[in-house]
SEDREN-415824 format. One record per residue (C-alpha): residue number from 1; x, y, z; chain; residue in one letter. Coordinates in Angstrom, 2 decimals. Each point is the difference from the previous one (the first is absolute). Example, Ala and Ser with C-alpha at 12.3 -4.5 7.8 and 13.67 -1.06 7.14 Angstrom:
PT   resi        c1        c2        c3   chain   resn
PT      1     12.30     -4.50      7.80       A      A
PT      2      1.37      3.44     -0.66       A      S
//
This chain:
PT   resi        c1        c2        c3   chain   resn
PT      1     77.34    -86.00   -165.59       A      X
PT      2     -0.97      1.40      3.41       A      X
PT      3     -1.48      3.05     -1.74       A      X
PT      4     -2.11     -2.20     -2.30       A      X
PT      5     -1.26     -2.07      2.94       A      X
PT      6     -0.89      3.14      1.88       A      X
PT      7     -2.01      1.34     -2.95       A      X
PT      8     -1.75     -3.36     -0.33       A      X
PT      9     -0.99      0.04      3.68       A      X
PT     10     -1.37      3.52     -0.27       A      X
PT     11     -2.11     -0.98     -3.01       A      X
PT     12     -1.21     -3.13      1.78       A      X
PT     13     -1.15      1.85      3.10       A      X
PT     14     -1.61      2.74     -2.07       A      X
PT     15     -2.02     -2.71     -1.72       A      X
PT     16     -1.09     -1.45      3.32       A      X
PT     17     -1.04      3.39      1.28       A      X
PT     18     -2.43      0.75     -2.85       A      X
PT     19     -3.38      0.65      1.63       A      X
PT     20     -1.96     -1.57     -2.86       A      X
PT     21      1.50     -2.52     -2.35       A      X
PT     22     -1.26     -1.45     -3.24       A      X
PT     23      0.22     -3.75     -0.50       A      X
PT     24     -0.43     -2.35     -2.91       A      X
PT     25     -2.86     -2.50      0.34       A      X
PT     26     -1.53     -2.73     -2.08       A      X
PT     27     -3.14      0.85     -2.03       A      X
PT     28     -3.39     -0.52      1.64       A      X
PT     29     -1.11     -3.60      0.16       A      X
PT     30     -3.66     -1.01      0.26       A      X
PT     31      0.17     -1.68      3.38       A      X
PT     32     -0.58      0.71      3.66       A      X
PT     33      3.57     -0.61      1.20       A      X
PT     34      0.60      2.94      2.31       A      X
PT     35      3.02     -1.41      1.83       A      X
PT     36      2.38      2.62     -1.40       A      X
PT     37     -1.95      3.10      0.97       A      X
PT     38      2.04      3.06      0.91       A      X
PT     39     -1.04      2.15      2.96       A      X
PT     40      1.29      3.57      0.40       A      X
PT     41      1.56      0.80      3.39       A      X
PT     42     -2.42      1.20      2.68       A      X
PT     43      2.00      2.91      1.40       A      X
PT     44      1.55      1.39     -3.19       A      X
PT     45     -1.11      1.67     -3.21       A      X
PT     46      1.98     -2.20     -2.39       A      X
PT     47     -1.89     -2.44     -2.21       A      X
PT     48      1.60     -2.27     -2.59       A      X
PT     49     -1.00      0.49     -3.61       A      X
PT     50     -0.07     -2.14     -3.12       A      X
PT     51     -0.10      1.26     -3.57       A      X
PT     52     -2.85     -0.80     -2.34       A      X
PT     53      2.62     -0.88     -2.64       A      X
PT     54      1.38     -2.83      2.14       A      X
PT     55     -3.54     -1.36      0.34       A      X
PT     56     -0.45      0.08     -3.79       A      X
PT     57     -2.97      2.33      0.34       A      X
PT     58     -1.07      2.21     -2.90       A      X
PT     59      1.95      3.08      0.99       A      X
PT     60     -1.39      2.03     -2.91       A      X
PT     61     -3.42     -0.26      1.65       A      X
PT     62      1.09      1.65      3.26       A      X
PT     63     -0.30      3.55     -1.28       A      X
PT     64     -3.59     -0.48     -1.27       A      X
PT     65     -0.90     -1.49      3.41       A      X
PT     66      1.49      2.95      1.87       A      X
PT     67     -1.59      2.54     -2.36       A      X
PT     68     -3.37     -1.66      0.57       A      X
PT     69      0.47      0.14      3.76       A      X
PT     70      0.92      3.66     -0.05       A      X
PT     71     -3.01      0.85     -2.17       A      X
PT     72     -2.22     -1.82      2.50       A      X
PT     73      0.86      2.20      3.00       A      X
PT     74      2.45     -2.48      1.53       A      X
PT     75      2.31      1.12      2.80       A      X
PT     76      2.11     -3.14      0.37       A      X
PT     77      0.44     -3.42     -1.56       A      X
PT     78      2.14     -2.98      1.00       A      X
PT     79      0.52     -3.46     -1.48       A      X
PT     80      1.80     -2.60      2.12       A      X
PT     81      1.25     -3.27     -1.46       A      X
PT     82      0.87     -2.60      2.64       A      X
PT     83      0.25      2.87      2.47       A      X
PT     84      2.42      2.18     -1.97       A      X
PT     85     -0.96      3.30     -1.61       A      X
PT     86     -0.26     -0.10     -3.79       A      X
PT     87     -1.90      3.27     -0.45       A      X
PT     88     -0.40      2.86      2.47       A      X
PT     89     -1.35      3.28     -1.36       A      X
PT     90     -1.47      3.17      1.53       A      X
PT     91     -2.17      2.52     -1.77       A      X
PT     92     -1.73      3.32      0.60       A      X
PT     93      2.38      1.32      2.67       A      X
PT     94     -0.17     -3.18      2.08       A      X
PT     95      3.17     -1.73      1.24       A      X
PT     96      1.31     -3.03      1.85       A      X
PT     97     -0.48      1.57      3.45       A      X
PT     98     -3.41      1.63     -0.38       A      X
PT     99     -3.04     -1.62      1.55       A      X
PT    100     -3.29     -0.73     -1.74       A      X
PT    101     -3.17     -1.68      1.20       A      X
PT    102     -0.78     -3.66     -0.55       A      X
PT    103     -3.78      0.54      0.19       A      X
PT    104     -1.78     -3.36     -0.07       A      X
PT    105      3.16     -1.79     -1.11       A      X
PT    106      0.83      0.33      3.71       A      X
PT    107     -2.89     -2.32      0.87       A      X
PT    108      2.48     -2.80     -0.61       A      X
PT    109      2.14      1.33      2.87       A      X
PT    110     -3.00     -0.41      2.29       A      X
PT    111     -0.55     -3.54     -1.29       A      X
PT    112      3.63     -0.88      0.70       A      X
PT    113     -0.11      1.30      3.57       A      X
PT    114     -3.25     -1.88      0.61       A      X
PT    115      1.73     -3.20     -1.07       A      X
PT    116      2.96      0.72      2.26       A      X
PT    117     -2.26      0.69      2.99       A      X
PT    118     -1.81     -3.28     -0.63       A      X
PT    119      3.31     -1.91     -0.24       A      X
PT    120      1.02      1.50      3.35       A      X
PT    121     -3.23     -1.23      1.59       A      X
PT    122     -1.62      3.37      0.60       A      X
PT    123     -2.96     -0.49     -2.32       A      X
PT    124     -1.82     -2.61     -2.02       A      X
PT    125     -1.50      1.28     -3.23       A      X
PT    126     -2.86     -2.49      0.30       A      X
PT    127     -1.19      1.38      3.34       A      X
PT    128     -2.68      2.68      0.27       A      X
PT    129      1.20      3.58     -0.41       A      X
PT    130     -1.97      0.71      3.18       A      X
PT    131      2.41     -2.24      1.93       A      X
PT    132      2.58      2.77     -0.47       A      X
PT    133     -2.02      3.19     -0.37       A      X
PT    134     -2.98     -0.85      2.22       A      X
PT    135     -3.64     -0.15     -0.97       A      X
PT    136     -1.68      2.86     -1.88       A      X
PT    137      3.06      0.91     -2.03       A      X
PT    138     -2.60      0.26     -2.78       A      X
PT    139     -3.60      1.24      0.05       A      X
PT    140     -1.43     -3.28     -1.29       A      X
PT    141     -1.90     -2.64      2.01       A      X
PT    142      2.26     -1.99      2.32       A      X
PT    143     -0.73     -3.34     -1.66       A      X
PT    144      1.15      1.47     -3.32       A      X
PT    145      3.01      1.77      1.50       A      X
PT    146      1.17     -3.27      1.53       A      X
PT    147      0.25     -1.52     -3.48       A      X
PT    148      2.80      2.39     -0.94       A      X
PT    149      3.58     -1.21      0.48       A      X
PT    150      3.39      1.58     -0.70       A      X
PT    151      0.12     -2.31     -3.01       A      X
PT    152     -3.08      1.78     -1.36       A      X
PT    153      1.80      3.33      0.40       A      X
PT    154      3.03     -1.40     -1.84       A      X
PT    155     -2.11     -1.37     -2.85       A      X
PT    156     -2.51      2.93     -0.25       A      X
PT    157     -2.89     -2.32      0.79       A      X
PT    158     -1.38      1.59      3.21       A      X
PT    159     -3.42      0.70     -1.50       A      X
PT    160      0.09      3.57      1.30       A      X
PT    161     -1.32      2.87     -2.11       A      X
PT    162      2.86      1.36     -2.13       A      X
PT    163     -1.89      3.12     -1.14       A      X
PT    164      0.35      2.06      3.19       A      X
PT    165      3.46      1.50     -0.50       A      X
PT    166      3.38     -0.42      1.66       A      X
PT    167     -1.04      0.57      3.61       A      X
PT    168     -0.16     -3.40      1.71       A      X
PT    169     -1.52      1.20      3.27       A      X
PT    170     -2.64     -2.45      1.19       A      X
PT    171     -2.94      2.15     -1.17       A      X
PT    172      1.29     -0.25     -3.57       A      X
PT    173      0.38     -3.77      0.05       A      X
PT    174     -3.43     -1.17     -1.11       A      X
PT    175     -1.37     -3.36     -1.10       A      X
PT    176     -0.54     -0.83     -3.65       A      X
PT    177      0.66     -3.78     -0.06       A      X
PT    178      1.25     -2.79      2.23       A      X
PT    179      3.77     -0.46      0.17       A      X
PT    180      1.36     -2.16     -2.85       A      X
PT    181     -3.05      0.73     -2.19       A      X
PT    182      1.20      3.18     -1.72       A      X
PT    183      3.35      1.38     -1.16       A      X
PT    184      0.42      3.78      0.24       A      X
PT    185      3.12      2.16      0.12       A      X
PT    186     -0.39      1.69      3.39       A      X
PT    187      2.28      1.98      2.32       A      X
PT    188     -1.24     -2.05      2.94       A      X
PT    189      3.21     -2.00     -0.54       A      X
PT    190      1.75      2.66      2.15       A      X
PT    191     -1.66     -1.63      3.02       A      X
PT    192      2.73     -2.61     -0.37       A      X
PT    193      2.41      2.63      1.27       A      X
PT    194     -2.19      0.52      3.07       A      X
PT    195     -0.15     -3.76      0.50       A      X
PT    196      3.80     -0.24     -0.05       A      X
PT    197      0.29      2.89      2.46       A      X
PT    198     -2.51     -1.52      2.43       A      X
PT    199      1.46     -3.50     -0.23       A      X
PT    200      3.67      0.97      0.31       A      X
PT    201     -0.50      2.90      2.46       A      X
PT    202      2.33      1.95     -2.30       A      X
PT    203     -0.66      2.95     -2.28       A      X
PT    204     -0.53     -0.90     -3.64       A      X
PT    205      3.03      1.97     -1.16       A      X
PT    206      2.32     -1.43      2.63       A      X
PT    207     -1.02     -3.57     -0.79       A      X
PT    208      0.29      0.68     -3.74       A      X
PT    209      3.44      1.54      0.37       A      X
PT    210      1.31     -2.80      2.21       A      X
PT    211     -1.40     -2.91     -1.98       A      X
PT    212      0.33      1.18     -3.59       A      X
PT    213      1.34      3.47     -0.83       A      X
PT    214      3.28     -0.17      1.92       A      X
PT    215      0.65     -3.63     -0.95       A      X
PT    216      0.21      0.76     -3.72       A      X
PT    217      1.36      3.55      0.11       A      X
PT    218     -3.07      1.94     -1.09       A      X
PT    219     -0.36      3.75      0.40       A      X
PT    220     -3.17      1.95      0.64       A      X
PT    221     -2.95     -0.12      2.32       A      X
PT    222     -3.77      0.10      0.41       A      X
PT    223     -1.98      3.22     -0.42       A      X
PT    224     -3.68      0.41      0.79       A      X
PT    225     -1.99      1.01     -3.08       A      X
PT    226     -3.81      0.01     -0.21       A      X
PT    227     -0.27     -1.86      3.32       A      X
PT    228      2.32     -2.87     -0.86       A      X
PT    229      3.73     -0.67     -0.12       A      X
PT    230      1.89      0.36     -3.27       A      X
PT    231      3.63     -1.06     -0.38       A      X
PT    232      2.57      2.39     -1.53       A      X
PT    233      3.55     -0.96     -0.96       A      X
PT    234      2.60      0.26     -2.70       A      X
PT    235     -0.33     -2.25     -3.03       A      X
PT    236      2.80     -2.36      1.01       A      X
PT    237     -1.94     -0.86      3.15       A      X
PT    238     -2.90     -1.10     -2.16       A      X
PT    239      2.44     -2.12     -1.98       A      X
PT    240      1.41     -1.51      3.21       A      X
PT    241     -3.48     -1.08      1.05       A      X
PT    242     -0.64     -1.48     -3.44       A      X
PT    243      3.27     -1.91      0.23       A      X
PT    244     -0.97     -1.37      3.42       A      X
PT    245     -3.16     -1.42     -1.53       A      X
PT    246      1.83     -1.35     -3.05       A      X
PT    247      2.21     -1.86      2.51       A      X
PT    248     -3.02     -1.71      1.58       A      X
PT    249      0.12      2.28      3.04       A      X
PT    250      3.72     -0.46      0.71       A      X
PT    251      2.71      2.63      0.22       A      X
PT    252      3.25     -1.85     -0.54       A      X
PT    253     -0.26     -2.82      2.58       A      X
PT    254     -2.68      1.56      2.21       A      X
PT    255     -3.67     -0.91     -0.49       A      X
PT    256     -1.93      3.23      0.59       A      X
PT    257     -3.42     -0.57     -1.54       A      X
PT    258     -1.12     -3.57      0.79       A      X
PT    259      0.28     -2.00     -3.20       A      X
PT    260     -3.30     -1.86      0.51       A      X
PT    261     -1.85      3.26      0.58       A      X
PT    262      1.59      1.61     -3.06       A      X
PT    263     -1.05     -2.96     -2.11       A      X
PT    264     -3.59      0.56      1.13       A      X
PT    265      0.33      3.76     -0.51       A      X
PT    266      1.07     -0.38     -3.62       A      X
PT    267     -2.68     -2.51     -0.98       A      X
PT    268     -3.76      0.40     -0.38       A      X
PT    269     -1.45      0.74      3.45       A      X
PT    270     -3.73     -0.41     -0.67       A      X
PT    271     -2.21     -1.26     -2.83       A      X
PT    272     -1.40      3.33     -1.22       A      X
PT    273      3.00      2.01     -1.22       A      X
PT    274      2.41     -2.66     -1.17       A      X
PT    275      2.69      2.62     -0.62       A      X
PT    276      0.29      1.10      3.61       A      X
PT    277      2.06     -1.54      2.79       A      X
PT    278      0.68      1.61      3.37       A      X
PT    279      0.16      3.64     -1.16       A      X
PT    280      2.11     -1.14     -3.00       A      X
PT    281     -1.34      0.05     -3.57       A      X
PT    282      0.61     -3.18     -2.03       A      X
PT    283      0.50     -0.47     -3.72       A      X
PT    284     -0.69     -3.14     -1.99       A      X
PT    285     -3.49     -0.73      1.34       A      X
PT    286     -3.11     -0.53     -2.10       A      X
PT    287     -1.86      3.08      1.28       A      X
PT    288      0.29      3.07      2.21       A      X
PT    289     -1.95      2.75      1.75       A      X
PT    290      0.98      3.66      0.30       A      X
PT    291     -0.47      2.53      2.82       A      X
PT    292     -3.46      1.59      0.18       A      X
PT    293     -1.51     -2.65     -2.25       A      X
PT    294     -1.82     -3.28      0.47       A      X
PT    295      0.53     -0.99     -3.62       A      X
PT    296      2.03     -3.07     -0.86       A      X
PT    297      2.46      0.55     -2.85       A      X
PT    298      1.26     -3.02     -1.92       A      X
PT    299      3.67     -0.60     -0.63       A      X
PT    300      3.31      0.87      1.59       A      X
PT    301      0.43      3.11      2.09       A      X
PT    302      2.93      1.20     -2.18       A      X
PT    303     -0.09     -2.02     -3.25       A      X
PT    304      3.54      0.86     -1.12       A      X
PT    305      1.66     -0.62      3.37       A      X
PT    306      1.35     -3.46      0.86       A      X
PT    307     -2.76     -2.13      1.48       A      X
PT    308      1.79     -0.53      3.33       A      X
PT    309      0.29      3.76      0.63       A      X
PT    310     -1.38      1.23      3.31       A      X
PT    311     -0.39      3.70      0.57       A      X
PT    312     -0.30      2.73      2.59       A      X
PT    313     -2.18      2.61     -1.69       A      X
PT    314     -0.80      3.46      1.32       A      X
PT    315     -1.89      3.13     -0.90       A      X
PT    316      1.52      2.08     -2.80       A      X
PT    317      1.98     -2.96     -1.31       A      X
PT    318      2.35     -0.87      2.82       A      X
PT    319      1.24     -3.48     -0.98       A      X
PT    320      2.06     -2.92      1.23       A      X
PT    321      0.05     -2.95     -2.40       A      X
PT    322      1.62     -3.23      1.24       A      X
PT    323      0.68     -2.66     -2.64       A      X
PT    324      1.59     -3.19      1.42       A      X
PT    325      0.33     -1.76     -3.38       A      X
PT    326      2.04      2.92     -1.35       A      X
PT    327      1.82      0.84      3.27       A      X
PT    328     -1.31      3.54     -0.39       A      X
PT    329     -1.18      2.74      2.31       A      X
PT    330     -1.29      3.14     -1.73       A      X
PT    331     -0.98      3.20      1.79       A      X
PT    332     -1.74      3.11     -1.33       A      X
PT    333     -0.84      3.09      2.07       A      X
PT    334     -1.54      3.26     -1.16       A      X
PT    335     -3.10      1.96     -0.84       A      X
PT    336     -2.89     -1.69     -1.76       A      X
PT    337      0.98     -1.29     -3.42       A      X
PT    338     -3.57      0.06     -1.24       A      X
PT    339     -3.10      1.10      1.83       A      X
PT    340      0.06     -0.31      3.79       A      X
PT    341     -0.55     -3.58      1.12       A      X
PT    342      0.16     -2.05      3.17       A      X
PT    343      2.00     -2.98     -1.24       A      X
PT    344      0.10     -1.46     -3.52       A      X
PT    345     -0.11      2.30     -3.05       A      X
PT    346      0.52     -0.34     -3.74       A      X
PT    347      3.52      1.27      0.69       A      X
PT    348      0.96     -3.39      1.49       A      X
PT    349     -0.35     -1.88     -3.26       A      X
PT    350      1.45      2.84     -2.08       A      X
PT    351      3.03      0.02      2.28       A      X
PT    352      0.42     -3.76     -0.29       A      X
PT    353     -0.05      0.24     -3.80       A      X
PT    354      3.00      2.32      0.28       A      X
PT    355      1.72     -2.17      2.62       A      X
PT    356     -0.43     -3.11     -2.15       A      X
PT    357      1.63      1.75     -2.95       A      X
PT    358      3.02      0.71      2.21       A      X
PT    359      0.26     -3.14      2.16       A      X
PT    360      0.61     -3.35     -1.67       A      X
//
């Protein structure tokens, strides 16, 4: 009897020590109840998993999805359900520890930090940018410059000329329209990082690390590319950030991104591009604009994605999709799936066709 008890105890503690465990969960329900979200530990590599079989997903459609991803130059792909990993795959010599760039998907990191700095009383997104950076941060007339707020930088409605490249030195920031009168995808948003630095008297990276990165266990860091900061990390860090946003800005019991700000960030921010929030792309709207275009396109941003999906989209098809109604976070990193693009591409809808075949 003692021998049997001893064997039982060994088996029990071996089970507890498993770094990543698979759990059985109920199938996805079409609701926004996120009370049972799982959060992976901050200072460890383990992350609970759940099988697609236990969710009653169409498991025979997983292989076609993964084959499609590999054919489309993907390096990594993750699906979270309620915080747990359902699918995690690496392709083309990539792996769980290797870093890759977020490109413009990382704009959403800047939006989050801006909201945190406002919550802490350092900035007000409705004030003039000049209140933080001083006058003549652009080369436009002062009365026009004073119309531009941090909110305009968050919503891409500064009115500055978007055709002059990535360099946002003052001589390249030229007038084309009054603030709020024109939507244009413009790297002037990086001035938000300067605003945070000036207001907090702290370096951008230090403030980012203290207020966001370290609080949710992300890896990686900022690298300067083409005169602006680009975030690099492993794929799980991208998934952690997506999970934080699925959880309305909370990590377990700690509110990190202010919930009111996040609600604004993931809803239409101006009346020109209905599918754009604060550096987040929004599905389910009646029309959208694309980078480097003033054309209005009718319909949803990603027709086959759930309407409540909001997205971080970056050059060469870096993706974070957050879907509250499905309790999903989906991440894709890699080379361009199609032709080089700055945000949305035809790949988004093609990918969602494959995801829908797999996920019930």
